[in-house]
VOKOL-360424 format. One record per residue (C-alpha): residue number from 1; residue in one letter; x, y negated, z. Coordinates in steps of 0.1 Angstrom, whole numbers, padded with zeros to 4 digits. Last residue first. Example, Ala and Ser with C-alpha at 12.3 -4.5 7.8 and 13.67 -1.06 7.14 Angstrom:
{n = 2&res = s&c1 = 0137&c2 = 0011&c3 = 0071}
{n = 1&res = a&c1 = 0123&c2 = 0045&c3 = 0078}
//
This chain:
{n = 362&res = a&c1 = 0022&c2 = -0120&c3 = 0083}
{n = 361&res = n&c1 = -0003&c2 = -0106&c3 = 0059}
{n = 360&res = t&c1 = -0025&c2 = -0137&c3 = 0066}
{n = 359&res = r&c1 = -0054&c2 = -0126&c3 = 0045}
{n = 358&res = a&c1 = -0059&c2 = -0095&c3 = 0066}
{n = 357&res = l&c1 = -0057&c2 = -0116&c3 = 0097}
{n = 356&res = s&c1 = -0084&c2 = -0140&c3 = 0086}
{n = 355&res = v&c1 = -0107&c2 = -0111&c3 = 0075}
{n = 354&res = l&c1 = -0103&c2 = -0094&c3 = 0109}
{n = 353&res = k&c1 = -0108&c2 = -0127&c3 = 0128}
{n = 352&res = k&c1 = -0141&c2 = -0134&c3 = 0110}
{n = 351&res = s&c1 = -0154&c2 = -0100&c3 = 0117}
{n = 350&res = v&c1 = -0143&c2 = -0101&c3 = 0154}
{n = 349&res = d&c1 = -0159&c2 = -0134&c3 = 0162}
{n = 348&res = q&c1 = -0193&c2 = -0122&c3 = 0175}
{n = 347&res = l&c1 = -0176&c2 = -0095&c3 = 0195}
{n = 346&res = p&c1 = -0155&c2 = -0119&c3 = 0216}
{n = 345&res = v&c1 = -0117&c2 = -0118&c3 = 0207}
{n = 344&res = v&c1 = -0085&c2 = -0109&c3 = 0224}
{n = 343&res = h&c1 = -0056&c2 = -0114&c3 = 0200}
{n = 342&res = q&c1 = -0021&c2 = -0098&c3 = 0198}
{n = 341&res = a&c1 = -0034&c2 = -0065&c3 = 0212}
{n = 340&res = a&c1 = -0009&c2 = -0037&c3 = 0219}
{n = 339&res = g&c1 = 0007&c2 = -0053&c3 = 0249}
{n = 338&res = c&c1 = 0002&c2 = -0023&c3 = 0272}
{n = 337&res = k&c1 = -0024&c2 = -0040&c3 = 0293}
{n = 336&res = i&c1 = -0043&c2 = -0054&c3 = 0263}
{n = 335&res = a&c1 = -0047&c2 = -0020&c3 = 0248}
{n = 334&res = e&c1 = -0057&c2 = -0005&c3 = 0281}
{n = 333&res = m&c1 = -0084&c2 = -0032&c3 = 0285}
{n = 332&res = p&c1 = -0097&c2 = -0027&c3 = 0250}
{n = 331&res = m&c1 = -0102&c2 = 0010&c3 = 0257}
{n = 330&res = g&c1 = -0118&c2 = 0006&c3 = 0291}
{n = 329&res = f&c1 = -0140&c2 = -0025&c3 = 0287}
{n = 328&res = v&c1 = -0173&c2 = -0007&c3 = 0286}
{n = 327&res = v&c1 = -0203&c2 = -0025&c3 = 0271}
{n = 326&res = c&c1 = -0179&c2 = -0051&c3 = 0259}
{n = 325&res = t&c1 = -0189&c2 = -0087&c3 = 0253}
{n = 324&res = a&c1 = -0174&c2 = -0103&c3 = 0284}
{n = 323&res = e&c1 = -0143&c2 = -0080&c3 = 0284}
{n = 322&res = d&c1 = -0129&c2 = -0092&c3 = 0251}
{n = 321&res = q&c1 = -0127&c2 = -0071&c3 = 0219}
{n = 320&res = a&c1 = -0091&c2 = -0062&c3 = 0210}
{n = 319&res = l&c1 = -0069&c2 = -0075&c3 = 0182}
{n = 318&res = t&c1 = -0039&c2 = -0064&c3 = 0161}
{n = 317&res = r&c1 = -0018&c2 = -0077&c3 = 0132}
{n = 316&res = a&c1 = 0004&c2 = -0050&c3 = 0117}
{n = 315&res = g&c1 = 0042&c2 = -0053&c3 = 0119}
{n = 314&res = a&c1 = 0051&c2 = -0017&c3 = 0127}
{n = 313&res = q&c1 = 0054&c2 = -0026&c3 = 0164}
{n = 312&res = r&c1 = 0018&c2 = -0038&c3 = 0162}
{n = 311&res = m&c1 = 0006&c2 = -0006&c3 = 0147}
{n = 310&res = k&c1 = 0025&c2 = 0014&c3 = 0173}
{n = 309&res = l&c1 = 0008&c2 = -0006&c3 = 0200}
{n = 308&res = l&c1 = -0026&c2 = 0001&c3 = 0184}
{n = 307&res = g&c1 = -0018&c2 = 0038&c3 = 0185}
{n = 306&res = a&c1 = -0009&c2 = 0037&c3 = 0222}
{n = 305&res = a&c1 = -0041&c2 = 0018&c3 = 0230}
{n = 304&res = g&c1 = -0064&c2 = 0039&c3 = 0208}
{n = 303&res = d&c1 = -0078&c2 = 0063&c3 = 0233}
{n = 302&res = a&c1 = -0076&c2 = 0048&c3 = 0268}
{n = 301&res = g&c1 = -0109&c2 = 0056&c3 = 0284}
{n = 300&res = m&c1 = -0144&c2 = 0042&c3 = 0278}
{n = 299&res = g&c1 = -0152&c2 = 0021&c3 = 0248}
{n = 298&res = t&c1 = -0158&c2 = -0014&c3 = 0234}
{n = 297&res = l&c1 = -0137&c2 = -0023&c3 = 0204}
{n = 296&res = i&c1 = -0101&c2 = -0018&c3 = 0192}
{n = 295&res = a&c1 = -0090&c2 = -0036&c3 = 0161}
{n = 294&res = g&c1 = -0061&c2 = -0030&c3 = 0138}
{n = 293&res = v&c1 = -0049&c2 = -0050&c3 = 0108}
{n = 292&res = a&c1 = -0027&c2 = -0035&c3 = 0081}
{n = 291&res = n&c1 = -0001&c2 = -0042&c3 = 0055}
{n = 290&res = s&c1 = 0027&c2 = -0046&c3 = 0081}
{n = 289&res = g&c1 = 0029&c2 = -0008&c3 = 0084}
{n = 288&res = a&c1 = 0006&c2 = 0009&c3 = 0059}
{n = 287&res = t&c1 = 0017&c2 = 0046&c3 = 0063}
{n = 286&res = q&c1 = 0033&c2 = 0049&c3 = 0096}
{n = 285&res = a&c1 = 0012&c2 = 0023&c3 = 0115}
{n = 284&res = v&c1 = -0019&c2 = 0035&c3 = 0097}
{n = 283&res = s&c1 = -0011&c2 = 0071&c3 = 0108}
{n = 282&res = e&c1 = -0007&c2 = 0060&c3 = 0144}
{n = 281&res = f&c1 = -0039&c2 = 0041&c3 = 0143}
{n = 280&res = l&c1 = -0060&c2 = 0071&c3 = 0130}
{n = 279&res = v&c1 = -0046&c2 = 0096&c3 = 0155}
{n = 278&res = d&c1 = -0049&c2 = 0071&c3 = 0184}
{n = 277&res = v&c1 = -0086&c2 = 0064&c3 = 0175}
{n = 276&res = s&c1 = -0093&c2 = 0101&c3 = 0179}
{n = 275&res = p&c1 = -0119&c2 = 0121&c3 = 0160}
{n = 274&res = r&c1 = -0118&c2 = 0144&c3 = 0179}
{n = 273&res = q&c1 = -0117&c2 = 0132&c3 = 0215}
{n = 272&res = h&c1 = -0107&c2 = 0147&c3 = 0248}
{n = 271&res = f&c1 = -0080&c2 = 0120&c3 = 0252}
{n = 270&res = v&c1 = -0066&c2 = 0135&c3 = 0220}
{n = 269&res = e&c1 = -0084&c2 = 0167&c3 = 0208}
{n = 268&res = p&c1 = -0062&c2 = 0192&c3 = 0190}
{n = 267&res = g&c1 = -0063&c2 = 0194&c3 = 0153}
{n = 266&res = d&c1 = -0086&c2 = 0195&c3 = 0123}
{n = 265&res = r&c1 = -0079&c2 = 0172&c3 = 0094}
{n = 264&res = i&c1 = -0095&c2 = 0146&c3 = 0071}
{n = 263&res = e&c1 = -0070&c2 = 0125&c3 = 0051}
{n = 262&res = a&c1 = -0082&c2 = 0092&c3 = 0036}
{n = 261&res = l&c1 = -0063&c2 = 0077&c3 = 0008}
{n = 260&res = y&c1 = -0042&c2 = 0046&c3 = 0001}
{n = 259&res = q&c1 = -0028&c2 = 0040&c3 = -0034}
{n = 258&res = a&c1 = 0006&c2 = 0026&c3 = -0041}
{n = 257&res = g&c1 = 0022&c2 = 0059&c3 = -0047}
{n = 256&res = c&c1 = 0001&c2 = 0084&c3 = -0028}
{n = 255&res = r&c1 = -0004&c2 = 0070&c3 = 0007}
{n = 254&res = r&c1 = -0019&c2 = 0086&c3 = 0038}
{n = 253&res = l&c1 = -0044&c2 = 0074&c3 = 0064}
{n = 252&res = r&c1 = -0057&c2 = 0097&c3 = 0090}
{n = 251&res = l&c1 = -0092&c2 = 0108&c3 = 0102}
{n = 250&res = h&c1 = -0094&c2 = 0136&c3 = 0128}
{n = 249&res = k&c1 = -0124&c2 = 0159&c3 = 0126}
{n = 248&res = g&c1 = -0153&c2 = 0168&c3 = 0150}
{n = 247&res = g&c1 = -0174&c2 = 0139&c3 = 0140}
{n = 246&res = p&c1 = -0166&c2 = 0126&c3 = 0105}
{n = 245&res = a&c1 = -0144&c2 = 0094&c3 = 0105}
{n = 244&res = i&c1 = -0163&c2 = 0065&c3 = 0089}
{n = 243&res = l&c1 = -0150&c2 = 0051&c3 = 0057}
{n = 242&res = v&c1 = -0157&c2 = 0015&c3 = 0048}
{n = 241&res = t&c1 = -0153&c2 = 0002&c3 = 0012}
{n = 240&res = g&c1 = -0151&c2 = -0033&c3 = -0002}
{n = 239&res = m&c1 = -0115&c2 = -0031&c3 = -0011}
{n = 238&res = t&c1 = -0102&c2 = 0004&c3 = -0015}
{n = 237&res = v&c1 = -0094&c2 = 0034&c3 = 0006}
{n = 236&res = l&c1 = -0096&c2 = 0063&c3 = -0019}
{n = 235&res = d&c1 = -0113&c2 = 0094&c3 = -0006}
{n = 234&res = g&c1 = -0089&c2 = 0124&c3 = -0005}
{n = 233&res = d&c1 = -0105&c2 = 0142&c3 = 0024}
{n = 232&res = r&c1 = -0140&c2 = 0129&c3 = 0029}
{n = 231&res = a&c1 = -0150&c2 = 0099&c3 = 0050}
{n = 230&res = e&c1 = -0186&c2 = 0093&c3 = 0059}
{n = 229&res = s&c1 = -0198&c2 = 0064&c3 = 0038}
{n = 228&res = v&c1 = -0201&c2 = 0026&c3 = 0039}
{n = 227&res = r&c1 = -0200&c2 = 0004&c3 = 0008}
{n = 226&res = m&c1 = -0195&c2 = -0032&c3 = 0019}
{n = 225&res = s&c1 = -0224&c2 = -0057&c3 = 0020}
{n = 224&res = c&c1 = -0237&c2 = -0039&c3 = 0050}
{n = 223&res = l&c1 = -0272&c2 = -0029&c3 = 0062}
{n = 222&res = s&c1 = -0281&c2 = 0002&c3 = 0041}
{n = 221&res = d&c1 = -0245&c2 = 0014&c3 = 0042}
{n = 220&res = l&c1 = -0246&c2 = 0011&c3 = 0080}
{n = 219&res = r&c1 = -0276&c2 = 0035&c3 = 0082}
{n = 218&res = e&c1 = -0259&c2 = 0060&c3 = 0058}
{n = 217&res = a&c1 = -0227&c2 = 0059&c3 = 0079}
{n = 216&res = f&c1 = -0246&c2 = 0066&c3 = 0111}
{n = 215&res = s&c1 = -0265&c2 = 0094&c3 = 0094}
{n = 214&res = s&c1 = -0232&c2 = 0110&c3 = 0085}
{n = 213&res = t&c1 = -0217&c2 = 0104&c3 = 0119}
{n = 212&res = f&c1 = -0245&c2 = 0120&c3 = 0139}
{n = 211&res = q&c1 = -0242&c2 = 0158&c3 = 0135}
{n = 210&res = a&c1 = -0204&c2 = 0157&c3 = 0141}
{n = 209&res = p&c1 = -0207&c2 = 0142&c3 = 0176}
{n = 208&res = m&c1 = -0196&c2 = 0105&c3 = 0181}
{n = 207&res = h&c1 = -0165&c2 = 0087&c3 = 0192}
{n = 206&res = q&c1 = -0163&c2 = 0060&c3 = 0165}
{n = 205&res = v&c1 = -0132&c2 = 0060&c3 = 0143}
{n = 204&res = v&c1 = -0134&c2 = 0035&c3 = 0114}
{n = 203&res = l&c1 = -0113&c2 = 0030&c3 = 0083}
{n = 202&res = t&c1 = -0116&c2 = -0002&c3 = 0063}
{n = 201&res = g&c1 = -0106&c2 = -0010&c3 = 0027}
{n = 200&res = p&c1 = -0099&c2 = -0048&c3 = 0025}
{n = 199&res = t&c1 = -0129&c2 = -0072&c3 = 0027}
{n = 198&res = s&c1 = -0141&c2 = -0086&c3 = -0006}
{n = 197&res = p&c1 = -0176&c2 = -0072&c3 = 0001}
{n = 196&res = p&c1 = -0179&c2 = -0097&c3 = 0030}
{n = 195&res = l&c1 = -0178&c2 = -0084&c3 = 0066}
{n = 194&res = a&c1 = -0207&c2 = -0095&c3 = 0088}
{n = 193&res = t&c1 = -0225&c2 = -0061&c3 = 0086}
{n = 192&res = l&c1 = -0193&c2 = -0044&c3 = 0097}
{n = 191&res = v&c1 = -0188&c2 = -0063&c3 = 0130}
{n = 190&res = t&c1 = -0223&c2 = -0063&c3 = 0144}
{n = 189&res = t&c1 = -0230&c2 = -0027&c3 = 0134}
{n = 188&res = l&c1 = -0196&c2 = -0017&c3 = 0148}
{n = 187&res = a&c1 = -0205&c2 = -0033&c3 = 0182}
{n = 186&res = t&c1 = -0240&c2 = -0016&c3 = 0183}
{n = 185&res = v&c1 = -0226&c2 = 0018&c3 = 0176}
{n = 184&res = g&c1 = -0195&c2 = 0011&c3 = 0197}
{n = 183&res = g&c1 = -0212&c2 = 0008&c3 = 0230}
{n = 182&res = t&c1 = -0192&c2 = 0037&c3 = 0243}
{n = 181&res = s&c1 = -0165&c2 = 0045&c3 = 0217}
{n = 180&res = a&c1 = -0147&c2 = 0023&c3 = 0192}
{n = 179&res = g&c1 = -0117&c2 = 0022&c3 = 0169}
{n = 178&res = i&c1 = -0112&c2 = 0000&c3 = 0138}
{n = 177&res = a&c1 = -0085&c2 = 0002&c3 = 0111}
{n = 176&res = i&c1 = -0083&c2 = -0025&c3 = 0084}
{n = 175&res = i&c1 = -0060&c2 = -0019&c3 = 0054}
{n = 174&res = q&c1 = -0044&c2 = -0044&c3 = 0030}
{n = 173&res = d&c1 = -0037&c2 = -0040&c3 = -0007}
{n = 172&res = t&c1 = -0014&c2 = -0066&c3 = -0023}
{n = 171&res = t&c1 = 0015&c2 = -0047&c3 = -0009}
{n = 170&res = r&c1 = 0044&c2 = -0055&c3 = 0013}
{n = 169&res = a&c1 = 0073&c2 = -0036&c3 = 0029}
{n = 168&res = m&c1 = 0059&c2 = -0003&c3 = 0015}
{n = 167&res = a&c1 = 0050&c2 = 0021&c3 = 0043}
{n = 166&res = g&c1 = 0065&c2 = 0055&c3 = 0048}
{n = 165&res = g&c1 = 0065&c2 = 0086&c3 = 0027}
{n = 164&res = s&c1 = 0060&c2 = 0088&c3 = -0010}
{n = 163&res = q&c1 = 0033&c2 = 0111&c3 = -0022}
{n = 162&res = g&c1 = 0032&c2 = 0122&c3 = -0058}
{n = 161&res = g&c1 = 0042&c2 = 0159&c3 = -0056}
{n = 160&res = q&c1 = 0076&c2 = 0175&c3 = -0062}
{n = 159&res = g&c1 = 0105&c2 = 0156&c3 = -0077}
{n = 158&res = k&c1 = 0124&c2 = 0175&c3 = -0104}
{n = 157&res = v&c1 = 0133&c2 = 0144&c3 = -0125}
{n = 156&res = p&c1 = 0132&c2 = 0121&c3 = -0096}
{n = 155&res = d&c1 = 0153&c2 = 0145&c3 = -0074}
{n = 154&res = s&c1 = 0142&c2 = 0141&c3 = -0038}
{n = 153&res = v&c1 = 0147&c2 = 0110&c3 = -0017}
{n = 152&res = s&c1 = 0165&c2 = 0107&c3 = 0017}
{n = 151&res = r&c1 = 0183&c2 = 0074&c3 = 0007}
{n = 150&res = p&c1 = 0199&c2 = 0082&c3 = -0026}
{n = 149&res = a&c1 = 0234&c2 = 0069&c3 = -0034}
{n = 148&res = v&c1 = 0231&c2 = 0042&c3 = -0062}
{n = 147&res = r&c1 = 0247&c2 = 0052&c3 = -0095}
{n = 146&res = k&c1 = 0261&c2 = 0020&c3 = -0110}
{n = 145&res = v&c1 = 0248&c2 = -0003&c3 = -0137}
{n = 144&res = n&c1 = 0272&c2 = -0023&c3 = -0159}
{n = 143&res = a&c1 = 0248&c2 = -0048&c3 = -0175}
{n = 142&res = h&c1 = 0248&c2 = -0056&c3 = -0212}
{n = 141&res = s&c1 = 0212&c2 = -0046&c3 = -0218}
{n = 140&res = a&c1 = 0203&c2 = -0066&c3 = -0186}
{n = 139&res = q&c1 = 0212&c2 = -0099&c3 = -0203}
{n = 138&res = v&c1 = 0190&c2 = -0093&c3 = -0233}
{n = 137&res = i&c1 = 0162&c2 = -0081&c3 = -0209}
{n = 136&res = k&c1 = 0166&c2 = -0112&c3 = -0188}
{n = 135&res = e&c1 = 0163&c2 = -0134&c3 = -0218}
{n = 134&res = i&c1 = 0131&c2 = -0116&c3 = -0229}
{n = 133&res = l&c1 = 0117&c2 = -0117&c3 = -0194}
{n = 132&res = l&c1 = 0121&c2 = -0155&c3 = -0192}
{n = 131&res = g&c1 = 0104&c2 = -0161&c3 = -0225}
{n = 130&res = s&c1 = 0076&c2 = -0137&c3 = -0218}
{n = 129&res = l&c1 = 0071&c2 = -0150&c3 = -0183}
{n = 128&res = s&c1 = 0069&c2 = -0187&c3 = -0194}
{n = 127&res = e&c1 = 0042&c2 = -0179&c3 = -0219}
{n = 126&res = v&c1 = 0022&c2 = -0156&c3 = -0197}
{n = 125&res = s&c1 = 0023&c2 = -0181&c3 = -0168}
{n = 124&res = y&c1 = 0047&c2 = -0175&c3 = -0140}
{n = 123&res = s&c1 = 0050&c2 = -0169&c3 = -0103}
{n = 122&res = s&c1 = 0018&c2 = -0149&c3 = -0096}
{n = 121&res = g&c1 = -0008&c2 = -0152&c3 = -0123}
{n = 120&res = p&c1 = 0015&c2 = -0136&c3 = -0149}
{n = 119&res = k&c1 = 0038&c2 = -0111&c3 = -0132}
{n = 118&res = g&c1 = 0068&c2 = -0122&c3 = -0111}
{n = 117&res = v&c1 = 0103&c2 = -0114&c3 = -0121}
{n = 116&res = v&c1 = 0131&c2 = -0092&c3 = -0106}
{n = 115&res = d&c1 = 0167&c2 = -0085&c3 = -0118}
{n = 114&res = v&c1 = 0193&c2 = -0058&c3 = -0123}
{n = 113&res = a&c1 = 0173&c2 = -0034&c3 = -0101}
{n = 112&res = g&c1 = 0195&c2 = -0011&c3 = -0080}
{n = 111&res = a&c1 = 0175&c2 = -0002&c3 = -0049}
{n = 110&res = d&c1 = 0189&c2 = -0033&c3 = -0031}
{n = 109&res = l&c1 = 0175&c2 = -0055&c3 = -0059}
{n = 108&res = a&c1 = 0141&c2 = -0039&c3 = -0055}
{n = 107&res = e&c1 = 0142&c2 = -0042&c3 = -0017}
{n = 106&res = i&c1 = 0152&c2 = -0079&c3 = -0020}
{n = 105&res = a&c1 = 0123&c2 = -0085&c3 = -0043}
{n = 104&res = t&c1 = 0100&c2 = -0067&c3 = -0019}
{n = 103&res = r&c1 = 0112&c2 = -0089&c3 = 0010}
{n = 102&res = t&c1 = 0103&c2 = -0120&c3 = -0010}
{n = 101&res = g&c1 = 0130&c2 = -0144&c3 = -0020}
{n = 100&res = s&c1 = 0118&c2 = -0150&c3 = -0056}
{n = 99&res = a&c1 = 0084&c2 = -0137&c3 = -0062}
{n = 98&res = t&c1 = 0085&c2 = -0099&c3 = -0064}
{n = 97&res = l&c1 = 0051&c2 = -0088&c3 = -0052}
{n = 96&res = s&c1 = 0032&c2 = -0098&c3 = -0084}
{n = 95&res = s&c1 = 0055&c2 = -0074&c3 = -0102}
{n = 94&res = v&c1 = 0081&c2 = -0070&c3 = -0129}
{n = 93&res = v&c1 = 0112&c2 = -0051&c3 = -0118}
{n = 92&res = i&c1 = 0139&c2 = -0052&c3 = -0144}
{n = 91&res = v&c1 = 0159&c2 = -0020&c3 = -0147}
{n = 90&res = p&c1 = 0193&c2 = -0014&c3 = -0164}
{n = 89&res = m&c1 = 0201&c2 = 0024&c3 = -0162}
{n = 88&res = p&c1 = 0212&c2 = 0049&c3 = -0136}
{n = 87&res = f&c1 = 0200&c2 = 0085&c3 = -0141}
{n = 86&res = l&c1 = 0204&c2 = 0104&c3 = -0109}
{n = 85&res = a&c1 = 0205&c2 = 0080&c3 = -0079}
{n = 84&res = m&c1 = 0193&c2 = 0050&c3 = -0099}
{n = 83&res = l&c1 = 0162&c2 = 0069&c3 = -0109}
{n = 82&res = k&c1 = 0154&c2 = 0080&c3 = -0074}
{n = 81&res = r&c1 = 0158&c2 = 0045&c3 = -0059}
{n = 80&res = l&c1 = 0137&c2 = 0031&c3 = -0087}
{n = 79&res = f&c1 = 0110&c2 = 0056&c3 = -0083}
{n = 78&res = t&c1 = 0106&c2 = 0047&c3 = -0046}
{n = 77&res = i&c1 = 0106&c2 = 0010&c3 = -0054}
{n = 76&res = g&c1 = 0080&c2 = 0015&c3 = -0082}
{n = 75&res = d&c1 = 0054&c2 = 0033&c3 = -0061}
{n = 74&res = m&c1 = 0046&c2 = 0069&c3 = -0068}
{n = 73&res = r&c1 = 0013&c2 = 0086&c3 = -0076}
{n = 72&res = p&c1 = -0005&c2 = 0054&c3 = -0084}
{n = 71&res = m&c1 = 0014&c2 = 0022&c3 = -0091}
{n = 70&res = e&c1 = 0023&c2 = -0010&c3 = -0072}
{n = 69&res = v&c1 = 0059&c2 = -0019&c3 = -0080}
{n = 68&res = d&c1 = 0060&c2 = -0024&c3 = -0118}
{n = 67&res = l&c1 = 0090&c2 = -0015&c3 = -0139}
{n = 66&res = t&c1 = 0107&c2 = -0029&c3 = -0170}
{n = 65&res = l&c1 = 0133&c2 = -0004&c3 = -0183}
{n = 64&res = v&c1 = 0162&c2 = -0013&c3 = -0205}
{n = 63&res = d&c1 = 0183&c2 = 0006&c3 = -0231}
{n = 62&res = p&c1 = 0157&c2 = 0032&c3 = -0236}
{n = 61&res = r&c1 = 0166&c2 = 0069&c3 = -0241}
{n = 60&res = l&c1 = 0134&c2 = 0080&c3 = -0258}
{n = 59&res = s&c1 = 0131&c2 = 0116&c3 = -0247}
{n = 58&res = v&c1 = 0146&c2 = 0115&c3 = -0212}
{n = 57&res = i&c1 = 0132&c2 = 0081&c3 = -0204}
{n = 56&res = l&c1 = 0098&c2 = 0091&c3 = -0217}
{n = 55&res = d&c1 = 0097&c2 = 0121&c3 = -0194}
{n = 54&res = r&c1 = 0104&c2 = 0100&c3 = -0163}
{n = 53&res = a&c1 = 0081&c2 = 0073&c3 = -0174}
{n = 52&res = v&c1 = 0052&c2 = 0097&c3 = -0174}
{n = 51&res = y&c1 = 0059&c2 = 0105&c3 = -0138}
{n = 50&res = p&c1 = 0067&c2 = 0069&c3 = -0129}
{n = 49&res = d&c1 = 0032&c2 = 0057&c3 = -0139}
{n = 48&res = p&c1 = 0012&c2 = 0042&c3 = -0167}
{n = 47&res = a&c1 = 0041&c2 = 0045&c3 = -0193}
{n = 46&res = v&c1 = 0049&c2 = 0024&c3 = -0224}
{n = 45&res = g&c1 = 0072&c2 = 0031&c3 = -0253}
{n = 44&res = v&c1 = 0099&c2 = 0021&c3 = -0277}
{n = 43&res = v&c1 = 0094&c2 = -0017&c3 = -0273}
{n = 42&res = e&c1 = 0120&c2 = -0030&c3 = -0297}
{n = 41&res = i&c1 = 0138&c2 = -0063&c3 = -0288}
{n = 40&res = r&c1 = 0162&c2 = -0086&c3 = -0306}
{n = 39&res = p&c1 = 0135&c2 = -0095&c3 = -0331}
{n = 38&res = d&c1 = 0115&c2 = -0113&c3 = -0304}
{n = 37&res = r&c1 = 0077&c2 = -0111&c3 = -0309}
{n = 36&res = a&c1 = 0078&c2 = -0075&c3 = -0298}
{n = 35&res = l&c1 = 0083&c2 = -0087&c3 = -0262}
{n = 34&res = e&c1 = 0050&c2 = -0106&c3 = -0262}
{n = 33&res = r&c1 = 0029&c2 = -0077&c3 = -0276}
{n = 32&res = a&c1 = 0045&c2 = -0050&c3 = -0254}
{n = 31&res = l&c1 = 0041&c2 = -0072&c3 = -0223}
{n = 30&res = l&c1 = 0004&c2 = -0079&c3 = -0230}
{n = 29&res = k&c1 = -0004&c2 = -0043&c3 = -0239}
{n = 28&res = r&c1 = 0013&c2 = -0030&c3 = -0208}
{n = 27&res = v&c1 = -0003&c2 = -0057&c3 = -0186}
{n = 26&res = v&c1 = -0038&c2 = -0049&c3 = -0199}
{n = 25&res = a&c1 = -0033&c2 = -0011&c3 = -0195}
{n = 24&res = s&c1 = -0023&c2 = -0017&c3 = -0158}
{n = 23&res = d&c1 = -0003&c2 = 0011&c3 = -0143}
{n = 22&res = d&c1 = 0030&c2 = -0004&c3 = -0154}
{n = 21&res = v&c1 = 0062&c2 = 0010&c3 = -0169}
{n = 20&res = i&c1 = 0075&c2 = -0007&c3 = -0201}
{n = 19&res = l&c1 = 0103&c2 = 0010&c3 = -0220}
{n = 18&res = v&c1 = 0127&c2 = -0012&c3 = -0239}
{n = 17&res = r&c1 = 0151&c2 = -0005&c3 = -0268}
{n = 16&res = i&c1 = 0173&c2 = -0035&c3 = -0275}
{n = 15&res = a&c1 = 0173&c2 = -0040&c3 = -0313}
{n = 14&res = r&c1 = 0199&c2 = -0026&c3 = -0336}
{n = 13&res = k&c1 = 0229&c2 = -0040&c3 = -0356}
{n = 12&res = a&c1 = 0245&c2 = -0057&c3 = -0326}
{n = 11&res = s&c1 = 0248&c2 = -0022&c3 = -0311}
{n = 10&res = p&c1 = 0232&c2 = -0018&c3 = -0277}
{n = 9&res = i&c1 = 0255&c2 = -0022&c3 = -0248}
{n = 8&res = t&c1 = 0246&c2 = 0000&c3 = -0219}
{n = 7&res = k&c1 = 0276&c2 = 0006&c3 = -0196}
{n = 6&res = t&c1 = 0271&c2 = 0033&c3 = -0171}
{n = 5&res = k&c1 = 0293&c2 = 0033&c3 = -0141}
{n = 4&res = l&c1 = 0293&c2 = 0062&c3 = -0117}
{n = 3&res = a&c1 = 0302&c2 = 0053&c3 = -0081}
{n = 2&res = t&c1 = 0320&c2 = 0082&c3 = -0063}
{n = 1&res = m&c1 = 0298&c2 = 0097&c3 = -0036}
//
């Protein structure tokens, strides 16, 4: 495809028209207020997500766009790639994930952003951010931006649905996925009751008949600092929540924009199990990638070993319960044998290790 150059040079007699795209109402208000202090800039609109932004871009024709990365319905990098493929314009990515040199910053620049800056509380204070961002907006308004060939994306103006496929390189939200079988009721109770309410959203598959999972979740909810419930299709996976796979159904993780959601589906049994640990782990590998931690606890058979390996290969941190504390060492043993488990941990240390690995995001 021939590169299309679009030169956006506002007249010296008018201000630079800026559209702010961020899901946080506080950030939108803050940026609009600070940018409006400079007479060279006019904030013509604000948008809480890319879908609103899409319509405002068409109607308002801004000179420069400021764009967040983590947003519902569609993440900023995905939107940026689509925008630059069809309607190229100067974009400055403003996110807590785009500190200088991070992988997300490189992705943003590769997708066509003119520049990237960190949000207040990440790389800059409010005062330093506003001054820096104003100068970057002035510079960006004179940029020659090129159409960037799309990478397997749909039309951003005609795009269908809000889900973007694959895992973001890095997010501020982490996911913990745990699988267990024989002996798992006691093991999960030990692990989950020791997790603080600030623990990342946690998905659990315990091999258990359908009539038992709801009462199991209720019992755990009464014992844990985190909120525990049987997973329902479309449930948000957020910090401080534990979702237990319903018996007789598979639990998967999916992403809509920068939000993680539970997906409940029928399907064939895997290793004679439904829910299956492998089904959960494979979806986490695909959807969360390096933003996840996986743990396989006591249980008979091999369910979860292949999925945990896929998680590790996708950059997630992984662990298995050690033999001495397992009721049945089958599932952890298979995970260790195939190289899926980076760490082998006694049951009493699993909670602490999960929290530590989630904070590492390495």
